[in-house]
C-alpha positions, 0 to 999 in steps of 0.5 A: 877812404876820403883820401882814396876817393880824391886820390882817384879823382885827382889821377882821373882828372890829371889824365884828362888834363894831360891828354888835353894839354893844348886845349885848356877851354874846359879848365880841366886843370882847375879841377885837378888842382881842387882835387889834388888840394883835397887829397893833400888835405886828407892826406895830412888829416891821415897822418894826424889821425895815425898820430893820435890813434897809432895802429888802430887808425888802420882798423876802422869800423864799417860804419866809419868807412861808409861815412868816409866814402860819402864824404869823400864822394860828396868833396868830389861832387862839390868840386865838380859844382864848383868847377861847373860854376867857374865854367858858366862864369868864365863862358870859355866857348861863349855858349851862355853868352850866345843863349843870353843874347839870343833870348834878348833879341 
């Protein structure tokens, strides 16, 4: 389930990045790379789980699937938090800089 959630997030971010290819101010490419990296990590984890458990890997308990869903959603949310932190630090549109200098005057 974690793989599925992160792949959907990666595909959605990639579609947004592809449609806004010429306007890279929001750094959606960074978000794409984070989600695709997480997807590759979960894919490798799925392969290792299949090697370890065999066919039983494809019949998880409902509780395990729910835990994996929460973990996948947490990874997607954490990726968004990191992306927002990068945006606030780099400030591509200068909004944070304007707000800080406005309060100082």
